[in-house]
ROVEX-321144 format. One record per atom (N, C-alpha, C): residue in one letter; residue number from 1; atom name; x, y, z. Coordinates in pm, whole numbers. Layout:
BEGIN
('a', NUM, 'CA', (X, Y, Z))
...
This chain:
BEGIN
('m', 1, 'N', (78, -120, -22))
('m', 1, 'CA', (1, -9, -9))
('m', 1, 'C', (96, 130, -1))
('a', 2, 'N', (196, 128, 72))
('a', 2, 'CA', (279, 247, 100))
('a', 2, 'C', (355, 251, -34))
('r', 3, 'N', (410, 137, -99))
('r', 3, 'CA', (449, 158, -225))
('r', 3, 'C', (371, 217, -342))
('s', 4, 'N', (251, 179, -337))
('s', 4, 'CA', (162, 225, -462))
('s', 4, 'C', (129, 380, -441))
('l', 5, 'N', (116, 418, -298))
('l', 5, 'CA', (88, 545, -268))
('l', 5, 'C', (217, 645, -298))
('a', 6, 'N', (333, 598, -275))
('a', 6, 'CA', (464, 656, -296))
('a', 6, 'C', (467, 674, -449))
('g', 7, 'N', (438, 562, -532))
('g', 7, 'CA', (414, 578, -704))
('g', 7, 'C', (334, 696, -735))
('v', 8, 'N', (212, 694, -671))
('v', 8, 'CA', (104, 796, -706))
('v', 8, 'C', (173, 937, -680))
('m', 9, 'N', (239, 945, -571))
('m', 9, 'CA', (282, 1083, -527))
('m', 9, 'C', (402, 1118, -622))
('t', 10, 'N', (472, 1004, -661))
('t', 10, 'CA', (597, 1052, -754))
('t', 10, 'C', (563, 1092, -888))
('f', 11, 'N', (464, 1024, -924))
('f', 11, 'CA', (411, 1049, -1087))
('f', 11, 'C', (273, 1119, -1080))
('r', 12, 'N', (250, 1228, -982))
('r', 12, 'CA', (122, 1290, -964))
('r', 12, 'C', (85, 1368, -1092))
('l', 13, 'N', (203, 1425, -1169))
('l', 13, 'CA', (160, 1507, -1269))
('l', 13, 'C', (134, 1421, -1396))
('l', 14, 'N', (202, 1305, -1402))
('l', 14, 'CA', (144, 1199, -1502))
('l', 14, 'C', (7, 1157, -1490))
('i', 15, 'N', (-24, 1147, -1364))
('i', 15, 'CA', (-176, 1075, -1334))
('i', 15, 'C', (-275, 1204, -1357))
('l', 16, 'N', (-234, 1327, -1340))
('l', 16, 'CA', (-319, 1449, -1358))
('l', 16, 'C', (-334, 1464, -1497))
('a', 17, 'N', (-220, 1449, -1594))
('a', 17, 'CA', (-242, 1467, -1734))
('a', 17, 'C', (-325, 1363, -1789))
('a', 18, 'N', (-309, 1235, -1743))
('a', 18, 'CA', (-410, 1124, -1781))
('a', 18, 'C', (-534, 1133, -1748))
('a', 19, 'N', (-571, 1214, -1632))
('a', 19, 'CA', (-711, 1224, -1590))
('a', 19, 'C', (-755, 1339, -1689))
('m', 20, 'N', (-696, 1429, -1710))
('m', 20, 'CA', (-728, 1559, -1793))
('m', 20, 'C', (-771, 1514, -1935))
('g', 21, 'N', (-697, 1396, -1962))
('g', 21, 'CA', (-702, 1351, -2124))
('g', 21, 'C', (-817, 1270, -2131))
('r', 22, 'N', (-856, 1214, -2039))
('r', 22, 'CA', (-971, 1130, -2019))
('r', 22, 'C', (-1105, 1220, -2024))
('l', 23, 'N', (-1083, 1312, -1953))
('l', 23, 'CA', (-1195, 1415, -1950))
('l', 23, 'C', (-1220, 1474, -2087))
('a', 24, 'N', (-1115, 1508, -2146))
('a', 24, 'CA', (-1131, 1582, -2266))
('a', 24, 'C', (-1189, 1489, -2370))
('c', 25, 'N', (-1140, 1363, -2371))
('c', 25, 'CA', (-1209, 1257, -2453))
('c', 25, 'C', (-1345, 1245, -2426))
('g', 26, 'N', (-1389, 1246, -2315))
('g', 26, 'CA', (-1540, 1241, -2289))
('g', 26, 'C', (-1620, 1353, -2331))
('i', 27, 'N', (-1552, 1473, -2307))
('i', 27, 'CA', (-1621, 1583, -2369))
('i', 27, 'C', (-1657, 1578, -2525))
('v', 28, 'N', (-1540, 1534, -2586))
('v', 28, 'CA', (-1553, 1515, -2730))
('v', 28, 'C', (-1662, 1421, -2778))
('r', 29, 'N', (-1648, 1301, -2714))
('r', 29, 'CA', (-1743, 1210, -2743))
('r', 29, 'C', (-1902, 1243, -2704))
('m', 30, 'N', (-1915, 1329, -2603))
('m', 30, 'CA', (-2036, 1361, -2569))
('m', 30, 'C', (-2095, 1453, -2671))
('r', 31, 'N', (-2026, 1548, -2729))
('r', 31, 'CA', (-2072, 1624, -2822))
('r', 31, 'C', (-2132, 1534, -2954))
('d', 32, 'N', (-2070, 1426, -2985))
('d', 32, 'CA', (-2114, 1347, -3078))
('d', 32, 'C', (-2199, 1239, -3064))
('a', 33, 'N', (-2247, 1235, -2951))
('a', 33, 'CA', (-2363, 1139, -2909))
('a', 33, 'C', (-2471, 1159, -2964))
('r', 34, 'N', (-2564, 1050, -3010))
('r', 34, 'CA', (-2686, 1049, -3064))
('r', 34, 'C', (-2790, 1121, -2974))
('l', 35, 'N', (-2896, 1172, -3004))
('l', 35, 'CA', (-2985, 1246, -2895))
('l', 35, 'C', (-3067, 1130, -2824))
('d', 36, 'N', (-3084, 1035, -2895))
('d', 36, 'CA', (-3171, 925, -2838))
('d', 36, 'C', (-3081, 835, -2736))
('a', 37, 'N', (-2966, 880, -2716))
('a', 37, 'CA', (-2885, 805, -2607))
('a', 37, 'C', (-2893, 877, -2480))
('l', 38, 'N', (-2943, 1002, -2490))
('l', 38, 'CA', (-2960, 1084, -2376))
('l', 38, 'C', (-3087, 1046, -2311))
('p', 39, 'N', (-3087, 1071, -2161))
('p', 39, 'CA', (-3208, 1018, -2087))
('p', 39, 'C', (-3339, 1092, -2153))
('e', 40, 'N', (-3452, 1048, -2145))
('e', 40, 'CA', (-3582, 1107, -2155))
('e', 40, 'C', (-3622, 1168, -2046))
('l', 41, 'N', (-3669, 1310, -2049))
('l', 41, 'CA', (-3695, 1397, -1936))
('l', 41, 'C', (-3846, 1421, -1945))
('s', 42, 'N', (-3937, 1331, -1991))
('s', 42, 'CA', (-4066, 1357, -1988))
('s', 42, 'C', (-4131, 1331, -1855))
('t', 43, 'N', (-4259, 1370, -1812))
('t', 43, 'CA', (-4335, 1331, -1698))
('t', 43, 'C', (-4338, 1199, -1688))
('p', 44, 'N', (-4320, 1136, -1587))
('p', 44, 'CA', (-4372, 986, -1561))
('p', 44, 'C', (-4515, 969, -1548))
('h', 45, 'N', (-4553, 850, -1618))
('h', 45, 'CA', (-4691, 808, -1612))
('h', 45, 'C', (-4710, 677, -1631))
('a', 46, 'N', (-4823, 628, -1596))
('a', 46, 'CA', (-4870, 480, -1600))
('a', 46, 'C', (-4991, 469, -1651))
('e', 47, 'N', (-5035, 387, -1754))
('e', 47, 'CA', (-5162, 364, -1802))
('e', 47, 'C', (-5216, 239, -1765))
('i', 48, 'N', (-5349, 223, -1737))
('i', 48, 'CA', (-5411, 105, -1685))
('i', 48, 'C', (-5517, 89, -1777))
('r', 49, 'N', (-5517, -24, -1852))
('r', 49, 'CA', (-5624, -59, -1950))
('r', 49, 'C', (-5711, -181, -1920))
('t', 50, 'N', (-5837, -184, -1923))
('t', 50, 'CA', (-5904, -308, -1875))
('t', 50, 'C', (-5991, -326, -1993))
('e', 51, 'N', (-5988, -463, -2026))
('e', 51, 'CA', (-6087, -489, -2129))
('e', 51, 'C', (-6216, -565, -2076))
('a', 52, 'N', (-6333, -529, -2148))
('a', 52, 'CA', (-6464, -591, -2085))
('a', 52, 'C', (-6551, -596, -2236))
('l', 53, 'N', (-6487, -705, -2285))
('l', 53, 'CA', (-6554, -745, -2419))
('l', 53, 'C', (-6723, -747, -2404))
('g', 54, 'N', (-6780, -701, -2509))
('g', 54, 'CA', (-6939, -710, -2499))
('g', 54, 'C', (-7007, -594, -2434))
('l', 55, 'N', (-6927, -520, -2362))
('l', 55, 'CA', (-7021, -408, -2279))
('l', 55, 'C', (-6991, -280, -2369))
('s', 56, 'N', (-7078, -199, -2345))
('s', 56, 'CA', (-7109, -63, -2411))
('s', 56, 'C', (-7011, 21, -2335))
('a', 57, 'N', (-6993, 139, -2386))
('a', 57, 'CA', (-6932, 250, -2315))
('a', 57, 'C', (-6963, 287, -2189))
('v', 58, 'N', (-7105, 303, -2193))
('v', 58, 'CA', (-7168, 335, -2076))
('v', 58, 'C', (-7160, 244, -1962))
('e', 59, 'N', (-7161, 112, -2000))
('e', 59, 'CA', (-7153, -3, -1884))
('e', 59, 'C', (-7020, -4, -1859))
('v', 60, 'N', (-6916, 15, -1943))
('v', 60, 'CA', (-6769, 13, -1898))
('v', 60, 'C', (-6757, 118, -1809))
('e', 61, 'N', (-6792, 249, -1840))
('e', 61, 'CA', (-6774, 366, -1723))
('e', 61, 'C', (-6852, 326, -1589))
('q', 62, 'N', (-6956, 259, -1590))
('q', 62, 'CA', (-7033, 250, -1465))
('q', 62, 'C', (-6972, 125, -1396))
('l', 63, 'N', (-6932, 10, -1457))
('l', 63, 'CA', (-6893, -102, -1409))
('l', 63, 'C', (-6738, -110, -1362))
('i', 64, 'N', (-6664, -29, -1446))
('i', 64, 'CA', (-6512, -53, -1448))
('i', 64, 'C', (-6442, 88, -1404))
('t', 65, 'N', (-6463, 178, -1494))
('t', 65, 'CA', (-6378, 296, -1476))
('t', 65, 'C', (-6422, 383, -1356))
('v', 66, 'N', (-6547, 401, -1313))
('v', 66, 'CA', (-6569, 465, -1190))
('v', 66, 'C', (-6532, 402, -1077))
('p', 67, 'N', (-6573, 275, -1048))
('p', 67, 'CA', (-6518, 197, -911))
('p', 67, 'C', (-6374, 191, -914))
('l', 68, 'N', (-6298, 182, -1029))
('l', 68, 'CA', (-6166, 178, -1026))
('l', 68, 'C', (-6087, 309, -978))
('e', 69, 'N', (-6141, 407, -1023))
('e', 69, 'CA', (-6105, 557, -987))
('e', 69, 'C', (-6146, 572, -839))
('a', 70, 'N', (-6254, 540, -804))
('a', 70, 'CA', (-6296, 577, -668))
('a', 70, 'C', (-6223, 488, -551))
('d', 71, 'N', (-6220, 359, -588))
('d', 71, 'CA', (-6148, 281, -491))
('d', 71, 'C', (-6006, 276, -478))
('l', 72, 'N', (-5937, 272, -603))
('l', 72, 'CA', (-5805, 236, -603))
('l', 72, 'C', (-5709, 379, -635))
('l', 73, 'N', (-5741, 437, -758))
('l', 73, 'CA', (-5648, 531, -802))
('l', 73, 'C', (-5639, 663, -723))
('n', 74, 'N', (-5747, 706, -664))
('n', 74, 'CA', (-5745, 831, -574))
('n', 74, 'C', (-5672, 824, -459))
('e', 75, 'N', (-5640, 688, -392))
('e', 75, 'CA', (-5552, 669, -301))
('e', 75, 'C', (-5390, 653, -330))
('v', 76, 'N', (-5369, 661, -450))
('v', 76, 'CA', (-5233, 651, -483))
('v', 76, 'C', (-5165, 800, -453))
('v', 77, 'N', (-5054, 786, -366))
('v', 77, 'CA', (-4987, 886, -315))
('v', 77, 'C', (-4898, 937, -426))
('g', 78, 'N', (-4903, 1076, -434))
('g', 78, 'CA', (-4798, 1139, -546))
('g', 78, 'C', (-4852, 1144, -670))
('v', 79, 'N', (-4948, 1100, -700))
('v', 79, 'CA', (-5014, 1128, -829))
('v', 79, 'C', (-5151, 1210, -826))
('p', 80, 'N', (-5134, 1335, -859))
('p', 80, 'CA', (-5233, 1406, -860))
('p', 80, 'C', (-5318, 1436, -963))
('i', 81, 'N', (-5259, 1381, -1094))
('i', 81, 'CA', (-5360, 1386, -1208))
('i', 81, 'C', (-5396, 1248, -1256))
('i', 82, 'N', (-5528, 1222, -1288))
('i', 82, 'CA', (-5586, 1101, -1345))
('i', 82, 'C', (-5685, 1132, -1441))
('r', 83, 'N', (-5653, 1087, -1563))
('r', 83, 'CA', (-5747, 1105, -1668))
('r', 83, 'C', (-5783, 955, -1707))
('s', 84, 'N', (-5928, 962, -1730))
('s', 84, 'CA', (-5989, 821, -1773))
('s', 84, 'C', (-6073, 837, -1895))
('e', 85, 'N', (-6091, 741, -1973))
('e', 85, 'CA', (-6161, 722, -2092))
('e', 85, 'C', (-6227, 593, -2091))
('a', 86, 'N', (-6352, 585, -2130))
('a', 86, 'CA', (-6438, 463, -2154))
('a', 86, 'C', (-6472, 458, -2277))
('l', 87, 'N', (-6435, 355, -2361))
('l', 87, 'CA', (-6465, 315, -2503))
('l', 87, 'C', (-6569, 181, -2480))
('p', 88, 'N', (-6626, 147, -2585))
('p', 88, 'CA', (-6685, 22, -2597))
('p', 88, 'C', (-6599, -87, -2587))
('g', 89, 'N', (-6604, -180, -2473))
('g', 89, 'CA', (-6523, -281, -2425))
('g', 89, 'C', (-6368, -252, -2368))
('l', 90, 'N', (-6360, -129, -2354))
('l', 90, 'CA', (-6230, -87, -2304))
('l', 90, 'C', (-6220, 27, -2215))
('s', 91, 'N', (-6160, 17, -2097))
('s', 91, 'CA', (-6143, 129, -1999))
('s', 91, 'C', (-6011, 169, -1985))
('s', 92, 'N', (-5968, 279, -1986))
('s', 92, 'CA', (-5835, 347, -1983))
('s', 92, 'C', (-5815, 452, -1870))
('a', 93, 'N', (-5717, 423, -1796))
('a', 93, 'CA', (-5697, 538, -1689))
('a', 93, 'C', (-5541, 563, -1707))
('v', 94, 'N', (-5505, 702, -1714))
('v', 94, 'CA', (-5366, 739, -1712))
('v', 94, 'C', (-5325, 826, -1597))
('l', 95, 'N', (-5234, 791, -1510))
('l', 95, 'CA', (-5193, 853, -1404))
('l', 95, 'C', (-5071, 917, -1411))
('t', 96, 'N', (-5058, 1045, -1404))
('t', 96, 'CA', (-4952, 1128, -1447))
('t', 96, 'C', (-4877, 1199, -1296))
('k', 97, 'N', (-4768, 1176, -1280))
('k', 97, 'CA', (-4695, 1230, -1174))
('k', 97, 'C', (-4662, 1401, -1220))
('g', 98, 'N', (-4718, 1495, -1140))
('g', 98, 'CA', (-4679, 1645, -1179))
('g', 98, 'C', (-4773, 1724, -1093))
('l', 99, 'N', (-4775, 1839, -1135))
('l', 99, 'CA', (-4837, 1932, -1071))
('l', 99, 'C', (-5006, 1929, -1083))
('r', 100, 'N', (-5073, 1952, -981))
('r', 100, 'CA', (-5207, 1945, -992))
('r', 100, 'C', (-5263, 2063, -1081))
('q', 101, 'N', (-5352, 2032, -1166))
('q', 101, 'CA', (-5398, 2132, -1261))
('q', 101, 'C', (-5544, 2174, -1225))
């Protein structure tokens, strides 16, 4: 351990130059990076879809969408925005984390 520490202290300028070279290489490569390689910064959301084949949009709304929102989704902590839609045979609820509108 003492020998490696002594070696680092002896060649500290060489190690500093190597670190600066790696940093410069990273900056140059970052400029050429594809945009899809960078993280997506959109608002997190989750979508819940429930199929009910043979039911009309009104029945889906009454039997699935409203009870789902009232019993389960309104109690989710940290999700102030809930949007739902009822189509014939399909119920869709989207939970979005963000500011309450």
